C-alpha positions as CSV (number, residue, x, y, z in Angstrom):
1,X,-10.7,-12.4,-1.3
2,X,-11.8,-13.2,2.3
3,X,-8.4,-14.8,3.0
4,X,-6.4,-11.8,1.7
5,X,-3.5,-10.8,4.0
6,X,-3.7,-7.1,3.1
7,X,-6.1,-4.6,4.8
8,X,-8.6,-2.6,2.8
9,X,-7.8,1.0,4.0
10,X,-10.4,3.7,4.0
11,X,-10.7,7.2,5.5
12,X,-12.2,5.6,8.6
13,X,-9.3,3.3,9.4
14,X,-6.3,4.7,7.6
15,X,-4.8,6.8,10.4
16,X,-5.4,4.3,13.1
17,X,-3.6,1.6,11.1
18,X,-0.7,4.0,10.6
19,X,-0.6,4.8,14.3
20,X,-0.7,1.3,15.5
21,X,1.9,-0.3,13.2
22,X,5.5,0.7,12.8
23,X,5.8,-0.2,9.1
24,X,2.8,0.1,6.7
25,X,2.9,-0.4,3.0
26,X,0.0,1.3,1.1
27,X,-1.0,0.5,-2.5
28,X,-3.1,3.4,-3.9
29,X,-5.1,1.9,-6.8
30,X,-8.4,1.8,-8.7
31,X,-10.4,-1.0,-10.3
32,X,-10.2,0.5,-13.8
33,X,-6.4,0.8,-13.7
34,X,-4.6,-2.0,-15.7
35,X,-1.2,-1.6,-14.0
36,X,-3.0,-1.7,-10.7
37,X,-4.6,-5.0,-11.6
38,X,-1.1,-6.3,-12.6
39,X,0.3,-5.2,-9.2
40,X,-2.5,-6.7,-7.2
41,X,-1.0,-10.3,-6.9
42,X,2.4,-8.8,-6.0
43,X,0.7,-6.8,-3.2
44,X,-1.0,-9.9,-2.0
45,X,2.3,-11.9,-2.0
46,X,4.1,-9.1,-0.1
47,X,1.3,-9.0,2.5
48,X,1.8,-12.7,3.1
49,X,5.6,-12.5,3.0
50,X,5.8,-9.6,5.5
51,X,3.0,-10.8,7.8
52,X,4.0,-10.0,11.3
53,X,6.7,-7.5,10.1
54,X,4.8,-4.9,8.2
55,X,1.1,-4.2,7.5
56,X,0.1,-4.1,3.8
57,X,-3.0,-2.2,2.8
58,X,-4.8,-1.0,-0.3
59,X,-6.6,2.3,-0.8
60,X,-9.1,2.5,-3.6
61,X,-8.6,6.1,-4.8
62,X,-12.1,6.4,-6.3
63,X,-13.7,5.5,-3.0
64,X,-11.2,7.5,-0.9
65,X,-10.6,10.7,-2.9
66,X,-9.6,12.7,0.2
67,X,-6.8,10.3,1.1
68,X,-5.6,10.3,-2.5
69,X,-5.6,14.1,-2.4
70,X,-3.9,14.2,1.0
71,X,-1.0,12.1,-0.3
72,X,-0.8,13.9,-3.7
73,X,-1.7,10.8,-5.8
74,X,-1.7,11.8,-9.4
75,X,-0.6,8.5,-10.9
76,X,-1.6,4.9,-9.9
77,X,-0.6,2.5,-8.8
78,X,1.4,4.3,-6.2
79,X,2.9,2.3,-3.3
80,X,3.9,4.3,-0.3
81,X,5.9,2.9,2.6
82,X,5.3,4.5,6.0
83,X,7.5,4.2,9.1
84,X,6.1,5.5,12.4
85,X,3.3,7.3,10.4
86,X,5.7,9.1,8.1
87,X,6.2,8.5,4.3
88,X,9.7,7.1,3.9
89,X,9.5,5.7,0.4
90,X,7.3,5.9,-2.7
91,X,7.0,3.8,-5.9
92,X,4.9,5.1,-8.7
93,X,3.8,2.7,-11.4
94,X,4.1,-1.1,-11.6
95,X,7.1,-2.5,-9.8
96,X,8.4,-6.0,-9.6
97,X,8.0,-7.9,-6.3
98,X,11.7,-8.0,-5.6
99,X,12.0,-4.2,-6.0
100,X,9.2,-3.6,-3.5
101,X,10.4,-6.3,-1.1
102,X,13.9,-4.7,-1.1
103,X,12.3,-1.3,-0.3
104,X,10.3,-2.8,2.5
105,X,13.3,-4.6,4.0
106,X,15.3,-1.4,3.9
107,X,12.7,0.2,6.2
108,X,12.3,-2.7,8.6
């Protein structure tokens, strides 16, 4: 996955990525989550499609429990869209690429 277009987000880089990019899409996920694995290729495609327009990142909730708690993640996958550091949209559970792309475009 060296050529992945998305960013692996952690407690160390999460807030600096939010602060330095106007639109950030964050997939909260876990390795054991079936729907998360189904969503992974969609997230990768969105990262490629929106390169230069929005930053797409992934947060492993098992490795970043504080971030998951901070954003009230109780169900995964959860895709949050941030604009200027604020949550402007959320999608809980698996979503089709078109639905997420429409949501991102609405924020751009």
